[in-house]
Backbone as ProteinMPNN parsed JSONL, in Angstrom:
{"seq_chain_A": "XXXXXXXXXXXXXXXXXXXXXXXXXXXXXXXXXXXXXXXXXXXXXXXXXXXXXXXXXXXXXXXXXXXXXXXXXXXXXXXXXXXXXXXXXXXXXXXXXXXXXXXXXXXXXXXXXXXXXXXXXXXXXXXXXXXXXXXXXXXXXXXXXXXXXXXXXXXXXXXXXXXXXXXXXXXXXXXXXXXXXXXXXXXXXXXXXXXXXXX", "coords_chain_A": {"N_chain_A": [[8.317, 123.481, 157.675], [11.433, 123.803, 156.272], [12.55, 124.688, 153.061], [15.162, 123.286, 150.981], [18.07, 125.251, 150.112], [18.186, 127.224, 147.092], [19.932, 126.099, 144.198], [20.513, 127.507, 142.001], [19.048, 129.046, 139.058], [18.958, 127.654, 136.688], [17.632, 125.08, 136.126], [14.914, 125.868, 136.313], [14.792, 127.778, 134.296], [15.358, 126.274, 131.926], [13.215, 124.517, 132.01], [11.028, 126.266, 131.704], [11.559, 127.188, 129.125], [11.395, 124.824, 127.558], [8.754, 124.295, 127.991], [7.314, 125.71, 126.125], [7.103, 124.512, 123.363], [5.914, 122.227, 124.374], [3.454, 123.121, 125.351], [1.994, 123.717, 122.974], [1.892, 121.209, 121.813], [0.354, 119.93, 123.758], [-1.971, 121.399, 123.443], [-2.939, 120.603, 120.916], [-3.357, 117.895, 121.515], [-5.255, 118.036, 123.607], [-7.36, 119.206, 122.252], [-8.07, 117.144, 120.488], [-8.902, 115.305, 122.403], [-10.999, 116.5, 123.88], [-12.608, 118.353, 122.461], [-15.824, 118.957, 121.13], [-18.756, 119.127, 119.04], [-21.647, 121.337, 119.282], [-24.841, 119.984, 119.432], [-27.915, 120.111, 117.731], [-30.952, 118.685, 117.794], [-33.903, 117.252, 116.399], [-37.11, 115.678, 115.958], [-38.818, 114.545, 113.096], [-41.508, 113.148, 112.614], [-40.679, 109.874, 112.334], [-38.082, 110.346, 111.778], [-34.914, 111.398, 112.77], [-33.449, 114.448, 112.982], [-30.316, 116.083, 112.792], [-28.282, 118.779, 113.565], [-25.118, 120.196, 113.357], [-23.183, 122.355, 115.334], [-20.673, 124.908, 116.034], [-18.207, 124.248, 118.618], [-19.01, 124.916, 122.086], [-18.388, 127.844, 124.153], [-17.588, 127.141, 126.715], [-16.602, 124.593, 126.281], [-14.396, 125.164, 124.664], [-12.89, 126.603, 126.541], [-12.259, 124.604, 128.408], [-10.558, 123.043, 126.833], [-8.305, 124.763, 126.533], [-7.543, 125.074, 129.216], [-6.846, 122.439, 129.962], [-4.738, 122.144, 128.189], [-2.862, 123.848, 129.293], [-2.04, 122.524, 131.541], [0.122, 120.41, 131.345], [2.525, 122.038, 130.653], [2.579, 123.735, 132.923], [2.966, 121.904, 135.003], [5.504, 121.045, 134.28], [7.024, 123.392, 134.625], [6.715, 123.667, 137.375], [8.076, 121.344, 138.194], [10.618, 122.106, 137.318], [11.113, 124.25, 139.043], [11.211, 122.909, 141.513], [13.422, 121.348, 140.968], [15.464, 123.202, 141.094], [16.393, 123.075, 143.615], [17.629, 120.7, 143.932], [20.327, 118.276, 143.704], [22.054, 117.978, 140.593], [20.001, 119.257, 139.256], [19.402, 120.439, 136.755], [19.472, 118.328, 134.924], [17.431, 116.813, 136.03], [15.192, 118.444, 135.533], [15.164, 118.332, 132.725], [14.711, 115.594, 132.254], [12.193, 115.42, 133.407], [10.794, 116.976, 131.564], [10.915, 115.336, 129.282], [9.452, 113.087, 130.156], [6.981, 114.319, 130.645], [6.298, 115.211, 128.067], [5.994, 112.775, 126.734], [3.854, 111.665, 128.151], [1.844, 113.452, 127.521], [0.981, 112.971, 124.872], [0.282, 110.328, 124.741], [-2.102, 108.969, 124.183], [-3.086, 109.829, 121.761], [-3.879, 108.594, 119.365], [-6.214, 107.17, 120.003], [-7.77, 109.331, 120.923], [-7.971, 110.805, 118.551], [-9.514, 109.107, 116.963], [-11.92, 109.114, 118.423], [-12.551, 111.827, 118.232], [-13.015, 112.067, 115.498], [-15.321, 110.537, 115.324], [-17.064, 112.156, 116.764], [-17.235, 114.336, 115.099], [-18.67, 113.796, 112.494], [-19.052, 114.96, 109.988], [-16.708, 116.149, 109.411], [-14.219, 118.426, 110.699], [-14.82, 121.04, 110.059], [-17.501, 121.064, 109.951], [-18.995, 120.888, 107.646], [-20.822, 119.189, 105.214], [-19.53, 116.446, 103.21], [-20.356, 116.438, 100.552], [-20.776, 119.083, 99.929], [-19.398, 121.823, 98.156], [-17.931, 123.656, 99.538], [-16.612, 122.298, 101.462], [-13.783, 121.658, 103.451], [-12.4, 119.906, 105.059], [-12.407, 116.477, 105.2], [-14.034, 113.809, 107.066], [-11.938, 112.782, 109.686], [-9.643, 113.815, 108.507], [-8.615, 116.317, 109.493], [-8.092, 115.464, 112.074], [-6.027, 113.605, 111.723], [-3.983, 115.329, 110.873], [-3.77, 116.993, 113.136], [-2.931, 115.176, 115.064], [-0.431, 114.398, 114.028], [0.878, 116.859, 114.224], [0.9, 117.225, 117.019], [2.545, 115.05, 117.746], [4.9, 115.732, 116.384], [5.621, 118.107, 117.711], [6.019, 117.01, 120.196], [8.326, 115.511, 119.68], [10.106, 117.611, 119.162], [10.137, 118.79, 121.702], [11.286, 116.746, 123.275], [13.709, 116.513, 121.916], [14.905, 119.057, 122.368], [15.212, 118.923, 125.14], [17.011, 116.74, 125.401], [19.194, 117.761, 123.964], [19.86, 119.97, 125.547], [20.636, 118.674, 127.921], [22.877, 117.3, 126.939], [24.595, 119.42, 126.199], [25.011, 120.649, 128.708], [26.261, 118.54, 130.049], [28.591, 118.276, 128.514], [29.777, 120.778, 129.039], [30.226, 120.53, 131.791], [32.058, 118.394, 131.839], [34.15, 119.567, 130.407], [34.795, 121.655, 132.155], [35.748, 120.235, 134.376], [37.953, 118.869, 133.275], [39.517, 121.057, 132.566], [40.041, 122.128, 135.098], [41.606, 120.083, 136.167], [43.838, 120.177, 134.482], [44.886, 122.689, 135.116], [45.497, 122.315, 137.818], [47.444, 120.3, 137.549], [49.438, 121.646, 136.105], [50.227, 123.613, 137.932], [51.323, 121.96, 139.853], [53.762, 121.222, 138.749], [55.445, 123.39, 138.851], [58.397, 124.884, 140.128], [59.68, 126.286, 143.184], [60.0, 129.793, 143.186], [62.156, 132.47, 143.79], [63.366, 135.678, 144.825], [66.633, 136.904, 144.014], [69.2, 136.658, 146.471], [70.014, 139.486, 148.116], [71.72, 140.131, 150.155], [74.915, 140.736, 151.338], [77.581, 138.401, 151.714], [78.774, 137.589, 154.984], [81.9, 138.732, 156.601], [84.218, 136.707, 157.852]], "CA_chain_A": [[9.38, 122.732, 157.017], [12.236, 124.705, 155.459], [13.013, 124.129, 151.789], [16.611, 123.411, 150.747], [18.392, 126.475, 149.362], [18.259, 127.101, 145.635], [21.27, 125.882, 143.648], [20.583, 128.271, 140.751], [17.794, 129.065, 138.304], [19.092, 126.943, 135.413], [16.552, 124.116, 135.888], [13.65, 126.577, 136.075], [14.881, 128.416, 132.984], [15.211, 125.303, 130.831], [11.846, 123.991, 132.066], [10.137, 127.271, 131.112], [11.811, 127.222, 127.681], [10.859, 123.607, 126.945], [7.299, 124.316, 128.151], [6.667, 126.371, 124.982], [6.588, 123.507, 122.413], [5.055, 121.29, 125.093], [2.106, 123.695, 125.416], [1.305, 123.564, 121.694], [1.608, 119.779, 121.686], [-0.776, 119.651, 124.651], [-3.167, 122.032, 122.881], [-3.443, 119.702, 119.884], [-3.84, 116.673, 122.166], [-6.49, 118.303, 124.347], [-8.419, 119.418, 121.251], [-8.525, 115.82, 120.061], [-9.523, 114.575, 123.512], [-12.129, 117.16, 124.543], [-13.475, 119.143, 121.587], [-17.033, 118.328, 120.582], [-19.685, 120.14, 118.523], [-22.978, 121.433, 119.899], [-25.819, 119.304, 118.58], [-29.336, 120.472, 117.793], [-31.67, 117.54, 117.225], [-35.369, 117.219, 116.499], [-37.743, 114.571, 115.228], [-39.862, 114.817, 112.115], [-42.097, 111.817, 112.547], [-39.722, 108.867, 112.817], [-36.74, 110.735, 111.332], [-34.183, 112.268, 113.691], [-32.593, 115.414, 112.29], [-29.21, 116.572, 113.627], [-27.492, 119.887, 113.014], [-23.893, 120.38, 114.13], [-22.727, 123.742, 115.487], [-19.331, 125.04, 116.606], [-18.137, 123.949, 120.052], [-19.405, 126.0, 122.987], [-17.289, 128.579, 124.784], [-17.106, 126.37, 127.868], [-15.798, 123.5, 125.74], [-13.111, 125.757, 124.266], [-12.157, 126.947, 127.758], [-11.712, 123.353, 128.951], [-9.421, 122.65, 125.983], [-7.159, 125.604, 126.869], [-7.105, 124.786, 130.591], [-6.127, 121.16, 129.945], [-3.474, 122.342, 127.465], [-1.931, 124.541, 130.179], [-1.617, 121.673, 132.654], [1.47, 119.831, 131.216], [3.623, 122.987, 130.837], [2.635, 124.212, 134.309], [3.607, 120.841, 135.787], [6.926, 121.057, 133.951], [7.631, 124.551, 135.293], [6.775, 123.313, 138.797], [9.191, 120.394, 138.331], [11.848, 122.884, 137.183], [11.313, 125.011, 140.285], [11.655, 121.947, 142.53], [14.769, 120.894, 140.592], [16.469, 124.206, 141.473], [16.855, 122.759, 144.967], [18.132, 119.326, 143.926], [21.576, 118.039, 142.964], [21.818, 117.648, 139.177], [18.651, 119.762, 138.985], [19.211, 120.699, 135.329], [19.122, 117.039, 134.299], [16.114, 116.423, 136.561], [14.197, 119.213, 134.784], [15.111, 117.819, 131.351], [14.053, 114.283, 132.301], [10.767, 115.704, 133.65], [10.226, 117.442, 130.292], [10.754, 114.177, 128.404], [8.333, 112.295, 130.669], [5.766, 115.111, 130.441], [5.981, 115.196, 126.634], [5.499, 111.437, 126.366], [2.533, 111.465, 128.759], [0.865, 114.345, 126.889], [0.466, 112.477, 123.589], [0.297, 108.86, 124.759], [-3.36, 108.387, 123.696], [-3.622, 110.65, 120.674], [-4.539, 107.759, 118.342], [-7.579, 106.937, 120.495], [-8.487, 110.605, 120.93], [-8.258, 111.183, 117.165], [-10.652, 108.287, 116.518], [-13.13, 109.618, 119.094], [-12.858, 113.145, 117.662], [-13.609, 111.813, 114.182], [-16.692, 110.06, 115.563], [-17.879, 113.29, 117.226], [-17.374, 115.264, 113.978], [-18.823, 112.916, 111.325], [-18.996, 115.73, 108.744], [-15.424, 116.83, 109.361], [-14.091, 119.42, 111.759], [-15.425, 122.303, 109.642], [-18.959, 120.856, 110.072], [-19.608, 121.024, 106.317], [-20.914, 117.853, 104.608], [-18.553, 116.139, 102.177], [-20.909, 116.739, 99.23], [-20.774, 120.53, 99.722], [-18.135, 122.239, 97.544], [-17.195, 124.467, 100.513], [-15.957, 121.402, 102.41], [-12.32, 121.72, 103.479], [-11.863, 118.743, 105.769], [-13.206, 115.264, 105.26], [-13.942, 113.188, 108.395], [-10.658, 112.167, 110.01], [-8.507, 114.493, 107.876], [-8.027, 117.253, 110.456], [-7.605, 114.692, 113.222], [-4.718, 113.07, 111.374], [-3.025, 116.439, 110.879], [-3.583, 117.441, 114.522], [-2.125, 114.167, 115.77], [0.947, 114.512, 113.547], [1.424, 118.085, 114.804], [1.176, 116.958, 118.437], [3.702, 114.165, 117.837], [6.069, 116.482, 115.946], [5.987, 119.003, 118.802], [6.576, 116.154, 121.247], [9.704, 115.203, 119.288], [10.886, 118.824, 119.39], [10.292, 118.944, 123.149], [12.27, 115.755, 123.728], [14.995, 116.861, 121.31], [15.47, 120.202, 123.085], [15.621, 118.453, 126.468], [18.222, 115.932, 125.243], [20.288, 118.645, 123.548], [20.255, 120.765, 126.722], [21.39, 117.788, 128.81], [24.168, 117.022, 126.3], [25.422, 120.625, 126.306], [25.412, 120.829, 130.108], [27.232, 117.489, 130.364], [29.857, 118.637, 127.861], [30.359, 121.894, 129.779], [30.72, 120.018, 133.076], [33.272, 117.618, 131.571], [35.191, 120.523, 130.036], [35.187, 122.376, 133.359], [36.565, 119.336, 135.212], [39.249, 118.643, 132.614], [40.271, 122.303, 132.689], [40.518, 122.245, 136.482], [42.692, 119.113, 136.352], [45.021, 120.668, 133.783], [45.438, 123.801, 135.891], [46.108, 121.74, 139.024], [48.662, 119.584, 137.145], [50.471, 122.612, 135.717], [50.715, 124.226, 139.158], [52.134, 120.987, 140.584], [55.076, 121.07, 138.139], [56.247, 124.589, 139.037], [59.305, 124.901, 141.279], [59.626, 127.538, 143.923], [60.719, 130.91, 142.574], [62.385, 133.506, 144.787], [64.254, 136.751, 144.378], [68.041, 136.675, 144.405], [69.564, 137.149, 147.806], [70.775, 140.722, 147.966], [72.55, 140.34, 151.346], [76.335, 140.391, 151.125], [78.063, 137.412, 152.694], [79.511, 138.163, 156.1], [83.36, 138.545, 156.605], [84.636, 135.996, 159.052]], "C_chain_A": [[10.126, 123.654, 156.056], [12.728, 124.001, 154.202], [14.523, 124.232, 151.688], [16.895, 124.675, 149.952], [18.474, 126.206, 147.863], [19.708, 126.95, 145.196], [21.464, 126.656, 142.348], [19.286, 128.12, 139.968], [17.868, 128.353, 136.96], [17.972, 125.948, 135.155], [15.209, 124.781, 135.593], [13.653, 127.221, 134.69], [14.689, 127.432, 131.841], [13.816, 124.704, 130.821], [10.865, 124.969, 131.427], [10.318, 127.338, 129.596], [11.189, 126.008, 126.983], [9.335, 123.575, 127.037], [6.59, 124.939, 126.945], [6.212, 125.354, 123.931], [5.675, 122.492, 123.083], [3.626, 121.805, 125.16], [1.354, 123.469, 124.11], [1.011, 122.093, 121.397], [0.398, 119.404, 122.532], [-2.066, 120.256, 124.116], [-3.781, 121.159, 121.787], [-4.06, 118.445, 120.518], [-5.149, 116.919, 122.894], [-7.648, 118.606, 123.402], [-8.973, 118.083, 120.775], [-9.321, 115.113, 121.162], [-10.854, 115.173, 123.943], [-13.115, 117.813, 123.569], [-14.672, 118.345, 121.083], [-17.994, 119.41, 120.104], [-20.946, 120.212, 119.385], [-23.983, 120.828, 118.921], [-27.203, 119.889, 118.82], [-30.086, 119.365, 117.075], [-33.182, 117.716, 117.397], [-35.892, 116.086, 115.642], [-38.812, 115.102, 114.29], [-40.509, 113.479, 111.814], [-41.112, 110.819, 113.139], [-38.282, 109.216, 112.452], [-36.139, 111.71, 112.342], [-33.241, 113.157, 112.892], [-31.539, 115.935, 113.274], [-28.463, 117.672, 112.88], [-26.306, 120.115, 113.954], [-23.511, 121.856, 114.134], [-21.335, 123.752, 116.107], [-19.34, 124.714, 118.099], [-18.489, 125.172, 120.903], [-18.168, 126.672, 123.581], [-16.724, 127.81, 125.974], [-16.248, 125.192, 127.415], [-14.421, 123.997, 125.307], [-12.259, 126.099, 125.487], [-11.526, 125.707, 128.383], [-10.493, 122.894, 128.151], [-8.178, 123.434, 126.379], [-6.644, 125.314, 128.276], [-6.338, 123.471, 130.655], [-4.791, 121.286, 129.222], [-2.428, 123.033, 128.338], [-1.359, 123.636, 131.26], [-0.213, 121.071, 132.475], [2.6, 120.858, 131.34], [3.719, 123.542, 132.256], [3.276, 123.17, 135.222], [5.11, 120.807, 135.531], [7.633, 122.219, 134.638], [7.737, 124.29, 136.797], [7.923, 122.339, 139.058], [10.53, 121.118, 138.216], [12.151, 123.687, 138.435], [11.796, 124.091, 141.406], [13.101, 121.528, 142.254], [15.84, 121.92, 140.915], [17.045, 123.918, 142.851], [17.427, 121.349, 145.077], [19.506, 119.251, 143.285], [21.245, 117.576, 141.542], [20.416, 118.11, 138.741], [18.382, 120.007, 137.517], [18.785, 119.424, 134.614], [17.753, 116.558, 134.769], [15.01, 117.142, 135.785], [14.05, 118.69, 133.355], [14.423, 116.457, 131.292], [12.558, 114.461, 132.554], [10.091, 116.174, 132.368], [9.977, 116.281, 129.341], [9.56, 113.334, 128.849], [7.005, 113.007, 130.429], [5.332, 115.075, 128.977], [5.421, 113.85, 126.199], [4.097, 111.196, 126.925], [1.458, 112.287, 128.047], [0.22, 113.733, 125.653], [0.256, 110.963, 123.575], [-0.982, 108.228, 124.222], [-3.936, 109.159, 122.515], [-4.307, 109.83, 119.584], [-5.986, 107.498, 118.742], [-8.389, 108.221, 120.464], [-8.841, 111.061, 119.518], [-9.453, 110.395, 116.634], [-11.952, 108.776, 117.141], [-13.541, 110.978, 118.527], [-13.511, 112.996, 116.295], [-15.058, 111.357, 114.32], [-17.604, 111.211, 115.99], [-18.123, 114.302, 116.116], [-17.54, 114.454, 112.685], [-18.802, 113.652, 109.987], [-17.634, 116.398, 108.539], [-15.403, 117.971, 110.358], [-14.683, 120.769, 111.362], [-16.946, 122.227, 109.614], [-19.69, 121.063, 108.751], [-19.665, 119.645, 105.68], [-19.954, 117.69, 103.441], [-19.052, 116.538, 100.792], [-20.876, 118.235, 98.908], [-19.409, 120.953, 99.174], [-17.305, 123.116, 98.486], [-16.426, 123.618, 101.515], [-14.437, 121.513, 102.301], [-11.709, 120.473, 104.092], [-12.861, 117.59, 105.707], [-13.103, 114.679, 106.667], [-12.593, 112.484, 108.581], [-9.446, 112.889, 109.45], [-7.82, 115.445, 108.853], [-7.428, 116.502, 111.642], [-6.217, 114.11, 112.955], [-3.647, 114.152, 111.389], [-2.733, 116.904, 112.302], [-2.718, 116.452, 115.29], [-0.667, 114.237, 115.328], [1.632, 115.766, 114.098], [1.795, 117.872, 116.262], [2.415, 116.082, 118.589], [4.993, 114.886, 117.42], [6.554, 117.425, 117.047], [6.53, 118.223, 120.0], [8.037, 115.838, 120.936], [10.613, 116.416, 119.483], [11.157, 119.018, 120.881], [11.365, 118.004, 123.677], [13.652, 116.088, 123.181], [15.674, 118.026, 122.022], [15.983, 119.767, 124.45], [16.915, 117.639, 126.378], [19.42, 116.794, 124.852], [20.786, 119.477, 124.73], [21.066, 119.924, 127.698], [22.787, 117.514, 128.244], [25.112, 118.212, 126.429], [25.908, 120.812, 127.738], [26.423, 119.771, 130.54], [28.591, 117.812, 129.762], [30.543, 119.779, 128.592], [30.931, 121.434, 131.116], [32.01, 119.23, 132.893], [34.428, 118.55, 131.228], [35.698, 121.275, 131.261], [36.096, 121.51, 134.236], [37.935, 119.084, 134.597], [40.125, 119.88, 132.711], [40.829, 122.482, 134.09], [41.664, 121.279, 136.743], [43.972, 119.592, 135.683], [45.688, 121.793, 134.564], [46.144, 123.273, 137.132], [47.416, 121.035, 138.681], [49.778, 120.558, 136.792], [51.031, 123.328, 136.936], [51.617, 123.257, 139.931], [53.539, 120.86, 140.033], [55.974, 122.285, 138.36], [57.145, 124.443, 140.263], [59.197, 126.254, 141.959], [60.491, 128.606, 143.262], [60.909, 131.968, 143.657], [63.362, 134.53, 144.216], [65.689, 136.431, 144.788], [68.343, 137.325, 145.748], [70.47, 138.372, 147.649], [71.718, 140.992, 149.155], [73.984, 139.875, 151.058], [76.746, 139.333, 152.13], [78.895, 138.074, 153.787], [81.016, 137.871, 156.015], [83.744, 137.895, 157.917], [86.09, 135.667, 158.953]], "O_chain_A": [[9.531, 124.218, 155.138], [13.246, 122.885, 154.252], [15.116, 125.157, 152.241], [16.039, 125.126, 149.191], [18.793, 125.098, 147.432], [20.603, 127.59, 145.748], [22.473, 126.477, 141.667], [18.521, 127.181, 140.189], [16.929, 128.439, 136.168], [17.4, 125.955, 134.065], [14.457, 124.323, 134.733], [12.638, 127.21, 133.994], [13.951, 127.708, 130.895], [13.277, 124.409, 129.754], [9.969, 124.555, 130.69], [9.347, 127.523, 128.863], [10.539, 126.146, 125.947], [8.687, 122.895, 126.241], [5.393, 124.722, 126.758], [5.021, 125.324, 123.619], [4.767, 121.955, 122.449], [2.681, 121.024, 125.042], [0.19, 123.07, 124.134], [-0.013, 121.775, 120.793], [-0.475, 118.658, 122.088], [-3.142, 119.691, 124.311], [-4.999, 120.994, 121.733], [-5.132, 117.993, 120.116], [-6.063, 116.099, 122.812], [-8.797, 118.297, 123.717], [-10.187, 117.904, 120.671], [-10.293, 114.412, 120.882], [-11.756, 114.434, 124.335], [-14.32, 117.826, 123.821], [-14.535, 117.195, 120.664], [-18.05, 120.491, 120.69], [-21.269, 119.277, 120.118], [-23.966, 121.133, 117.728], [-27.606, 120.129, 119.958], [-29.876, 119.135, 115.884], [-33.66, 118.251, 118.398], [-35.219, 115.6, 114.732], [-39.598, 115.982, 114.64], [-40.115, 112.771, 110.888], [-40.755, 110.913, 114.313], [-37.361, 108.468, 112.779], [-36.758, 112.705, 112.717], [-32.343, 112.668, 112.207], [-31.838, 116.193, 114.44], [-28.069, 117.511, 111.725], [-26.465, 120.213, 115.171], [-23.512, 122.52, 113.098], [-20.872, 122.742, 116.636], [-20.359, 124.882, 118.768], [-18.287, 126.312, 120.486], [-17.059, 126.142, 123.518], [-15.516, 127.828, 126.212], [-15.28, 124.833, 128.085], [-13.408, 123.341, 125.55], [-11.043, 125.907, 125.47], [-10.383, 125.754, 128.837], [-9.513, 122.414, 128.722], [-7.107, 122.849, 126.545], [-5.434, 125.309, 128.502], [-5.304, 123.384, 131.319], [-3.82, 120.622, 129.586], [-1.23, 122.824, 128.144], [-0.313, 123.938, 131.834], [0.6, 121.207, 133.389], [3.562, 120.597, 132.062], [4.82, 123.796, 132.745], [4.045, 123.519, 136.117], [5.897, 120.571, 136.448], [8.727, 122.046, 135.176], [8.735, 124.65, 137.421], [8.659, 122.491, 140.033], [11.475, 120.786, 138.931], [13.307, 123.797, 138.846], [12.693, 124.457, 142.165], [13.901, 121.371, 143.177], [17.015, 121.564, 141.005], [18.086, 124.468, 143.212], [17.681, 120.86, 146.178], [19.83, 120.063, 142.418], [20.264, 116.864, 141.328], [19.743, 117.438, 137.96], [17.256, 119.811, 137.059], [17.859, 119.433, 133.803], [17.002, 115.964, 133.995], [14.009, 116.528, 135.418], [12.937, 118.613, 132.833], [13.638, 116.197, 130.38], [11.742, 113.738, 131.981], [8.943, 115.816, 132.107], [8.947, 116.238, 128.668], [8.751, 112.913, 128.023], [6.018, 112.375, 130.054], [4.148, 114.927, 128.678], [4.489, 113.785, 125.397], [3.253, 110.596, 126.259], [0.301, 111.873, 127.975], [-0.967, 113.951, 125.408], [0.071, 110.376, 122.509], [-0.963, 107.059, 123.837], [-5.147, 109.143, 122.295], [-5.231, 110.326, 118.939], [-6.887, 107.596, 117.909], [-9.544, 108.225, 120.039], [-9.905, 111.645, 119.309], [-10.305, 110.946, 115.937], [-12.977, 108.845, 116.462], [-14.729, 111.253, 118.359], [-14.454, 113.719, 115.971], [-15.917, 111.744, 113.528], [-18.779, 111.242, 115.624], [-19.1, 115.049, 116.166], [-16.626, 114.432, 111.861], [-18.558, 113.031, 108.952], [-17.45, 117.141, 107.574], [-16.453, 118.429, 110.81], [-15.019, 121.569, 112.236], [-17.61, 123.211, 109.29], [-20.88, 121.381, 108.744], [-18.634, 118.975, 105.61], [-19.604, 118.659, 102.768], [-18.255, 116.935, 99.942], [-20.942, 118.615, 97.739], [-18.377, 120.497, 99.667], [-16.109, 123.302, 98.262], [-15.672, 124.15, 102.33], [-13.876, 121.468, 101.206], [-10.629, 120.038, 103.692], [-14.014, 117.727, 106.115], [-12.172, 115.017, 107.398], [-12.169, 111.694, 107.737], [-8.323, 112.611, 109.869], [-6.602, 115.396, 109.026], [-6.37, 116.875, 112.148], [-5.348, 114.116, 113.826], [-2.533, 113.924, 111.862], [-1.583, 117.179, 112.642], [-1.865, 116.854, 116.082], [0.236, 114.147, 116.159], [2.824, 115.741, 114.403], [2.869, 118.284, 116.701], [3.247, 116.334, 119.46], [6.047, 114.682, 118.023], [7.756, 117.531, 117.29], [7.392, 118.712, 120.729], [8.888, 115.89, 121.824], [11.756, 116.273, 119.917], [12.269, 119.367, 121.275], [12.246, 118.415, 124.433], [14.65, 115.962, 123.89], [16.882, 117.992, 122.255], [17.059, 120.188, 124.875], [17.819, 117.828, 127.193], [20.528, 116.585, 125.346], [21.991, 119.667, 124.895], [22.064, 120.393, 128.245], [23.767, 117.499, 128.988], [26.293, 118.04, 126.733], [27.084, 121.101, 127.962], [27.338, 120.064, 131.309], [29.622, 117.645, 130.414], [31.764, 119.762, 128.753], [31.997, 121.892, 131.529], [32.946, 119.368, 133.681], [35.55, 118.355, 131.696], [36.9, 121.508, 131.391], [37.093, 121.993, 134.774], [38.95, 119.084, 135.293], [41.334, 119.773, 132.914], [41.961, 122.935, 134.256], [42.601, 121.617, 137.467], [45.062, 119.439, 136.235], [46.914, 121.844, 134.661], [47.243, 123.714, 137.467], [48.392, 121.147, 139.422], [50.936, 120.326, 137.138], [52.225, 123.626, 136.963], [52.566, 123.684, 140.589], [54.44, 120.435, 140.756], [57.17, 122.21, 138.077], [56.715, 123.944, 141.303], [58.696, 127.225, 141.393], [61.607, 128.32, 142.829], [59.963, 132.327, 144.358], [64.079, 134.266, 143.251], [65.92, 135.761, 145.795], [67.816, 138.381, 146.097], [71.569, 138.273, 147.104], [72.439, 141.989, 149.147], [74.21, 138.758, 150.593], [76.304, 139.364, 153.278], [79.637, 139.019, 153.521], [81.397, 136.864, 155.419], [83.597, 138.498, 158.98], [86.65, 135.062, 159.868]]}, "name": "protein", "num_of_chains": 1, "seq": "XXXXXXXXXXXXXXXXXXXXXXXXXXXXXXXXXXXXXXXXXXXXXXXXXXXXXXXXXXXXXXXXXXXXXXXXXXXXXXXXXXXXXXXXXXXXXXXXXXXXXXXXXXXXXXXXXXXXXXXXXXXXXXXXXXXXXXXXXXXXXXXXXXXXXXXXXXXXXXXXXXXXXXXXXXXXXXXXXXXXXXXXXXXXXXXXXXXXXXX"}
């Protein structure tokens, strides 16, 4: 099956550009959704002791891989849009949909992350003077960062669509003006240099 010919790389370019803030938004969202500490637990009689350690390397790898998924999907959509009519707008709409889908459950993920890190994300108890983050504090900041980056992603996509629409309208109006001005010109010719005949 032969693909339609490319109509230009504009959609791919804007998709790759918008993928940058989208990636960081996805990184915050995937951290809230996936990150969890390593637990070491043991019993001392009837008392269960729990010590929290930093997340494992495999857990960190999963966070980064999931964060890469939304921008890669956007770049793929941009590549497909290079072969579609109005591909630039298609890529921008895909970016908006991707950004909204990336953060749609951050409130739930933040609550679950807080439950997984009951001492705070720095794993230091609240009573310790070295504590930097109380439970839920980092989660709230991470969620606000993800939402802010989502707004930037959507804003860039809307601004790009607006600029391209304005350029298209300007191009059409300019073409109409040129066509109208050519229609008003009368024929111009050189003066006849041939002497009239003697009859």
